[in-house]
FITINU-489847 format. One record per residue: residue number from 1; residue in one letter; x, y, z of N, C-alpha, C in turn. Coordinates in steps of 0.1 Angstrom, whole numbers. Example, Ala and Ser with C-alpha at 12.3 -4.5 7.8 and 13.67 -1.06 7.14 Angstrom:
2
<rec n="1" res="A" n_x="132" n_y="-57" n_z="78" ca_x="123" ca_y="-45" ca_z="78" c_x="132" c_y="-33" c_z="78"/>
<rec n="2" res="S" n_x="128" n_y="-22" n_z="71" ca_x="137" ca_y="-11" ca_z="71" c_x="129" c_y="0" c_z="79"/>
***
This chain:
96
<rec n="1" res="M" n_x="1277" n_y="220" n_z="1192" ca_x="1282" ca_y="209" ca_z="1180" c_x="1292" c_y="199" c_z="1187"/>
<rec n="2" res="K" n_x="1291" n_y="192" n_z="1176" ca_x="1298" ca_y="175" ca_z="1178" c_x="1304" c_y="173" c_z="1169"/>
<rec n="3" res="K" n_x="1315" n_y="171" n_z="1168" ca_x="1323" ca_y="177" ca_z="1159" c_x="1330" c_y="169" c_z="1155"/>
<rec n="4" res="I" n_x="1341" n_y="154" n_z="1148" ca_x="1345" ca_y="150" ca_z="1145" c_x="1353" c_y="149" c_z="1139"/>
<rec n="5" res="I" n_x="1365" n_y="147" n_z="1138" ca_x="1384" ca_y="152" ca_z="1127" c_x="1384" c_y="139" c_z="1127"/>
<rec n="6" res="F" n_x="1390" n_y="133" n_z="1117" ca_x="1393" ca_y="125" ca_z="1109" c_x="1411" c_y="123" c_z="1110"/>
<rec n="7" res="L" n_x="1417" n_y="116" n_z="1114" ca_x="1430" ca_y="110" ca_z="1101" c_x="1434" c_y="100" c_z="1098"/>
<rec n="8" res="P" n_x="1443" n_y="97" n_z="1097" ca_x="1458" ca_y="109" ca_z="1084" c_x="1445" c_y="120" c_z="1075"/>
<rec n="9" res="I" n_x="1437" n_y="117" n_z="1071" ca_x="1427" ca_y="122" ca_z="1061" c_x="1425" c_y="136" c_z="1062"/>
<rec n="10" res="N" n_x="1419" n_y="142" n_z="1075" ca_x="1419" ca_y="154" ca_z="1074" c_x="1403" c_y="160" c_z="1071"/>
<rec n="11" res="V" n_x="1392" n_y="143" n_z="1077" ca_x="1378" ca_y="150" ca_z="1071" c_x="1373" c_y="157" c_z="1083"/>
<rec n="12" res="E" n_x="1367" n_y="168" n_z="1082" ca_x="1354" ca_y="172" ca_z="1090" c_x="1343" c_y="165" c_z="1094"/>
<rec n="13" res="A" n_x="1335" n_y="162" n_z="1104" ca_x="1326" ca_y="162" ca_z="1108" c_x="1312" c_y="172" c_z="1111"/>
<rec n="14" res="E" n_x="1298" n_y="166" n_z="1112" ca_x="1304" ca_y="176" ca_z="1121" c_x="1285" c_y="160" c_z="1127"/>
<rec n="15" res="C" n_x="1282" n_y="152" n_z="1141" ca_x="1283" ca_y="144" ca_z="1149" c_x="1269" c_y="149" c_z="1150"/>
<rec n="16" res="A" n_x="1254" n_y="136" n_z="1149" ca_x="1242" ca_y="145" ca_z="1155" c_x="1246" c_y="138" c_z="1174"/>
<rec n="17" res="S" n_x="1241" n_y="143" n_z="1182" ca_x="1235" ca_y="136" ca_z="1195" c_x="1233" c_y="122" c_z="1195"/>
<rec n="18" res="N" n_x="1227" n_y="110" n_z="1187" ca_x="1224" ca_y="96" ca_z="1185" c_x="1236" c_y="92" c_z="1177"/>
<rec n="19" res="E" n_x="1246" n_y="98" n_z="1175" ca_x="1245" ca_y="95" ca_z="1160" c_x="1266" c_y="87" c_z="1162"/>
<rec n="20" res="N" n_x="1268" n_y="78" n_z="1165" ca_x="1282" ca_y="68" ca_z="1168" c_x="1295" c_y="76" c_z="1159"/>
<rec n="21" res="I" n_x="1304" n_y="71" n_z="1160" ca_x="1315" ca_y="79" ca_z="1152" c_x="1318" c_y="70" c_z="1142"/>
<rec n="22" res="F" n_x="1311" n_y="60" n_z="1143" ca_x="1313" ca_y="42" ca_z="1128" c_x="1307" c_y="50" c_z="1121"/>
<rec n="23" res="K" n_x="1289" n_y="55" n_z="1121" ca_x="1285" ca_y="61" ca_z="1115" c_x="1288" c_y="78" c_z="1108"/>
<rec n="24" res="A" n_x="1291" n_y="82" n_z="1119" ca_x="1295" ca_y="93" ca_z="1107" c_x="1302" c_y="95" c_z="1103"/>
<rec n="25" res="A" n_x="1317" n_y="90" n_z="1103" ca_x="1324" ca_y="77" ca_z="1091" c_x="1317" c_y="77" c_z="1080"/>
<rec n="26" res="S" n_x="1310" n_y="68" n_z="1077" ca_x="1306" ca_y="64" ca_z="1069" c_x="1297" c_y="75" c_z="1057"/>
<rec n="27" res="R" n_x="1292" n_y="80" n_z="1066" ca_x="1278" ca_y="89" ca_z="1061" c_x="1293" c_y="100" c_z="1049"/>
<rec n="28" res="M" n_x="1302" n_y="107" n_z="1063" ca_x="1313" ca_y="112" ca_z="1050" c_x="1324" c_y="102" c_z="1043"/>
<rec n="29" res="G" n_x="1320" n_y="92" n_z="1041" ca_x="1330" ca_y="85" ca_z="1029" c_x="1339" c_y="82" c_z="1036"/>
<rec n="30" res="V" n_x="1349" n_y="87" n_z="1048" ca_x="1357" ca_y="73" ca_z="1058" c_x="1360" c_y="58" c_z="1057"/>
<rec n="31" res="K" n_x="1370" n_y="49" n_z="1053" ca_x="1363" ca_y="40" ca_z="1051" c_x="1369" c_y="35" c_z="1071"/>
<rec n="32" res="I" n_x="1361" n_y="24" n_z="1069" ca_x="1364" ca_y="22" ca_z="1087" c_x="1364" c_y="6" c_z="1086"/>
<rec n="33" res="S" n_x="1369" n_y="-3" n_z="1091" ca_x="1370" ca_y="-16" ca_z="1089" c_x="1364" c_y="-26" c_z="1094"/>
<rec n="34" res="T" n_x="1357" n_y="-33" n_z="1094" ca_x="1343" ca_y="-41" ca_z="1101" c_x="1337" c_y="-57" c_z="1095"/>
<rec n="35" res="A" n_x="1331" n_y="-61" n_z="1107" ca_x="1326" ca_y="-76" ca_z="1102" c_x="1308" c_y="-72" c_z="1102"/>
<rec n="36" res="C" n_x="1302" n_y="-69" n_z="1106" ca_x="1298" ca_y="-66" ca_z="1117" c_x="1288" c_y="-54" c_z="1113"/>
<rec n="37" res="N" n_x="1293" n_y="-42" n_z="1107" ca_x="1287" ca_y="-28" ca_z="1102" c_x="1284" c_y="-19" c_z="1110"/>
<rec n="38" res="G" n_x="1295" n_y="-21" n_z="1124" ca_x="1288" ca_y="-14" ca_z="1132" c_x="1276" c_y="-18" c_z="1146"/>
<rec n="39" res="V" n_x="1276" n_y="-32" n_z="1145" ca_x="1267" ca_y="-31" ca_z="1155" c_x="1277" c_y="-36" c_z="1171"/>
<rec n="40" res="G" n_x="1289" n_y="-38" n_z="1169" ca_x="1298" ca_y="-39" ca_z="1181" c_x="1305" c_y="-53" c_z="1178"/>
<rec n="41" res="N" n_x="1302" n_y="-62" n_z="1179" ca_x="1306" ca_y="-79" ca_z="1169" c_x="1314" c_y="-84" c_z="1169"/>
<rec n="42" res="C" n_x="1322" n_y="-76" n_z="1159" ca_x="1337" ca_y="-77" ca_z="1155" c_x="1342" c_y="-71" c_z="1160"/>
<rec n="43" res="G" n_x="1346" n_y="-60" n_z="1163" ca_x="1359" ca_y="-55" ca_z="1171" c_x="1367" c_y="-48" c_z="1159"/>
<rec n="44" res="L" n_x="1365" n_y="-45" n_z="1152" ca_x="1370" ca_y="-45" ca_z="1137" c_x="1376" c_y="-25" c_z="1135"/>
<rec n="45" res="C" n_x="1371" n_y="-20" n_z="1143" ca_x="1363" ca_y="0" ca_z="1135" c_x="1370" c_y="3" c_z="1149"/>
<rec n="46" res="R" n_x="1388" n_y="1" n_z="1148" ca_x="1386" ca_y="5" ca_z="1157" c_x="1398" c_y="16" c_z="1153"/>
<rec n="47" res="I" n_x="1394" n_y="29" n_z="1165" ca_x="1399" ca_y="42" ca_z="1162" c_x="1411" c_y="49" c_z="1170"/>
<rec n="48" res="Q" n_x="1418" n_y="59" n_z="1169" ca_x="1427" ca_y="60" ca_z="1189" c_x="1419" c_y="73" c_z="1188"/>
<rec n="49" res="I" n_x="1417" n_y="77" n_z="1202" ca_x="1411" ca_y="91" ca_z="1199" c_x="1429" c_y="97" c_z="1208"/>
<rec n="50" res="V" n_x="1425" n_y="105" n_z="1195" ca_x="1435" ca_y="121" ca_z="1197" c_x="1438" c_y="126" c_z="1208"/>
<rec n="51" res="S" n_x="1425" n_y="141" n_z="1210" ca_x="1419" ca_y="146" ca_z="1220" c_x="1403" c_y="144" c_z="1216"/>
<rec n="52" res="G" n_x="1400" n_y="149" n_z="1226" ca_x="1389" ca_y="149" ca_z="1228" c_x="1373" c_y="142" c_z="1234"/>
<rec n="53" res="E" n_x="1383" n_y="132" n_z="1246" ca_x="1375" ca_y="124" ca_z="1251" c_x="1367" c_y="125" c_z="1260"/>
<rec n="54" res="E" n_x="1367" n_y="135" n_z="1265" ca_x="1359" ca_y="146" ca_z="1272" c_x="1349" c_y="146" c_z="1266"/>
<rec n="55" res="Y" n_x="1350" n_y="147" n_z="1260" ca_x="1330" ca_y="141" ca_z="1245" c_x="1326" c_y="136" c_z="1246"/>
<rec n="56" res="L" n_x="1332" n_y="123" n_z="1247" ca_x="1323" ca_y="108" ca_z="1247" c_x="1320" c_y="105" c_z="1259"/>
<rec n="57" res="N" n_x="1313" n_y="94" n_z="1251" ca_x="1302" ca_y="84" ca_z="1268" c_x="1318" c_y="74" c_z="1266"/>
<rec n="58" res="G" n_x="1319" n_y="69" n_z="1278" ca_x="1328" ca_y="59" ca_z="1288" c_x="1324" c_y="46" c_z="1279"/>
<rec n="59" res="Q" n_x="1338" n_y="35" n_z="1280" ca_x="1340" ca_y="23" ca_z="1273" c_x="1330" c_y="15" c_z="1270"/>
<rec n="60" res="T" n_x="1324" n_y="6" n_z="1265" ca_x="1305" ca_y="1" ca_z="1267" c_x="1319" c_y="-12" c_z="1274"/>
<rec n="61" res="K" n_x="1306" n_y="-22" n_z="1278" ca_x="1312" ca_y="-38" ca_z="1280" c_x="1323" c_y="-43" c_z="1260"/>
<rec n="62" res="A" n_x="1309" n_y="-40" n_z="1254" ca_x="1318" ca_y="-48" ca_z="1240" c_x="1329" c_y="-44" c_z="1234"/>
<rec n="63" res="E" n_x="1331" n_y="-29" n_z="1244" ca_x="1343" ca_y="-25" ca_z="1243" c_x="1356" c_y="-32" c_z="1246"/>
<rec n="64" res="I" n_x="1353" n_y="-28" n_z="1265" ca_x="1362" ca_y="-41" ca_z="1270" c_x="1367" c_y="-52" c_z="1266"/>
<rec n="65" res="N" n_x="1349" n_y="-61" n_z="1264" ca_x="1352" ca_y="-74" ca_z="1258" c_x="1362" c_y="-77" c_z="1242"/>
<rec n="66" res="H" n_x="1365" n_y="-68" n_z="1236" ca_x="1370" ca_y="-65" ca_z="1223" c_x="1387" c_y="-59" c_z="1224"/>
<rec n="67" res="L" n_x="1386" n_y="-47" n_z="1228" ca_x="1398" ca_y="-47" ca_z="1232" c_x="1410" c_y="-48" c_z="1249"/>
<rec n="68" res="G" n_x="1399" n_y="-49" n_z="1259" ca_x="1403" ca_y="-51" ca_z="1274" c_x="1403" c_y="-40" c_z="1276"/>
<rec n="69" res="N" n_x="1415" n_y="-32" n_z="1290" ca_x="1408" ca_y="-27" ca_z="1296" c_x="1424" c_y="-13" c_z="1300"/>
<rec n="70" res="V" n_x="1427" n_y="-16" n_z="1284" ca_x="1443" ca_y="-12" ca_z="1282" c_x="1439" c_y="4" c_z="1276"/>
<rec n="71" res="Y" n_x="1426" n_y="10" n_z="1276" ca_x="1424" ca_y="17" ca_z="1272" c_x="1434" c_y="33" c_z="1275"/>
<rec n="72" res="H" n_x="1431" n_y="35" n_z="1287" ca_x="1443" ca_y="45" ca_z="1294" c_x="1460" c_y="46" c_z="1285"/>
<rec n="73" res="I" n_x="1463" n_y="33" n_z="1277" ca_x="1477" ca_y="36" ca_z="1279" c_x="1481" c_y="36" c_z="1262"/>
<rec n="74" res="N" n_x="1464" n_y="29" n_z="1256" ca_x="1472" ca_y="33" ca_z="1237" c_x="1457" c_y="39" c_z="1233"/>
<rec n="75" res="K" n_x="1447" n_y="48" n_z="1239" ca_x="1437" ca_y="54" ca_z="1238" c_x="1421" c_y="48" c_z="1223"/>
<rec n="76" res="K" n_x="1425" n_y="32" n_z="1222" ca_x="1417" ca_y="24" ca_z="1210" c_x="1408" c_y="24" c_z="1215"/>
<rec n="77" res="R" n_x="1397" n_y="29" n_z="1202" ca_x="1380" ca_y="21" ca_z="1210" c_x="1375" c_y="18" c_z="1203"/>
<rec n="78" res="L" n_x="1364" n_y="14" n_z="1196" ca_x="1351" ca_y="12" ca_z="1192" c_x="1346" c_y="21" c_z="1176"/>
<rec n="79" res="S" n_x="1345" n_y="21" n_z="1169" ca_x="1342" ca_y="43" ca_z="1162" c_x="1325" c_y="37" c_z="1162"/>
<rec n="80" res="C" n_x="1322" n_y="26" n_z="1169" ca_x="1302" ca_y="20" ca_z="1171" c_x="1304" c_y="23" c_z="1184"/>
<rec n="81" res="Q" n_x="1310" n_y="24" n_z="1197" ca_x="1308" ca_y="26" ca_z="1210" c_x="1311" c_y="36" c_z="1212"/>
<rec n="82" res="C" n_x="1311" n_y="48" n_z="1206" ca_x="1316" ca_y="53" ca_z="1208" c_x="1302" c_y="66" c_z="1202"/>
<rec n="83" res="K" n_x="1295" n_y="86" n_z="1209" ca_x="1290" ca_y="85" ca_z="1206" c_x="1293" c_y="96" c_z="1219"/>
<rec n="84" res="F" n_x="1290" n_y="113" n_z="1210" ca_x="1290" ca_y="126" ca_z="1224" c_x="1283" c_y="125" c_z="1227"/>
<rec n="85" res="V" n_x="1283" n_y="132" n_z="1240" ca_x="1281" ca_y="132" ca_z="1257" c_x="1276" c_y="149" c_z="1256"/>
<rec n="86" res="K" n_x="1282" n_y="153" n_z="1257" ca_x="1281" ca_y="171" ca_z="1253" c_x="1293" c_y="177" c_z="1238"/>
<rec n="87" res="D" n_x="1284" n_y="185" n_z="1236" ca_x="1293" ca_y="194" ca_z="1223" c_x="1308" c_y="194" c_z="1229"/>
<rec n="88" res="G" n_x="1314" n_y="192" n_z="1216" ca_x="1331" ca_y="193" ca_z="1218" c_x="1336" c_y="187" c_z="1204"/>
<rec n="89" res="I" n_x="1342" n_y="191" n_z="1198" ca_x="1356" ca_y="190" ca_z="1189" c_x="1365" c_y="171" c_z="1191"/>
<rec n="90" res="T" n_x="1366" n_y="167" n_z="1188" ca_x="1370" ca_y="153" ca_z="1195" c_x="1378" c_y="149" c_z="1179"/>
<rec n="91" res="T" n_x="1389" n_y="144" n_z="1181" ca_x="1399" ca_y="141" ca_z="1166" c_x="1406" c_y="125" c_z="1171"/>
<rec n="92" res="V" n_x="1405" n_y="114" n_z="1160" ca_x="1405" ca_y="101" ca_z="1156" c_x="1419" c_y="104" c_z="1145"/>
<rec n="93" res="K" n_x="1425" n_y="93" n_z="1156" ca_x="1427" ca_y="90" ca_z="1141" c_x="1421" c_y="71" c_z="1136"/>
<rec n="94" res="T" n_x="1421" n_y="72" n_z="1116" ca_x="1426" ca_y="57" ca_z="1113" c_x="1434" c_y="47" c_z="1109"/>
<rec n="95" res="D" n_x="1426" n_y="42" n_z="1106" ca_x="1442" ca_y="35" ca_z="1096" c_x="1439" c_y="35" c_z="1089"/>
<rec n="96" res="G" n_x="1435" n_y="42" n_z="1075" ca_x="1429" ca_y="47" ca_z="1062" c_x="1440" c_y="64" c_z="1064"/>
***
């Protein structure tokens, strides 16, 4: 099971293997800012990984272009680039 918890609103969703966090949020009615509708061009769909980063893919080139190499400091990622690579529970903080 791949499960995401959105803070501060405490909404939980199961994710399909090929579904990114942005799509899961949209499906659950969780608002995440975007200008490119989740294709990795705008850099607006930032989330903060609170726990469970080990269940997600590593940073993508699009994330490094928009956010730099400071993930290990601020835990910020682009929700459209985050996908589960193994079963687990990941908690993220959105602006909403």
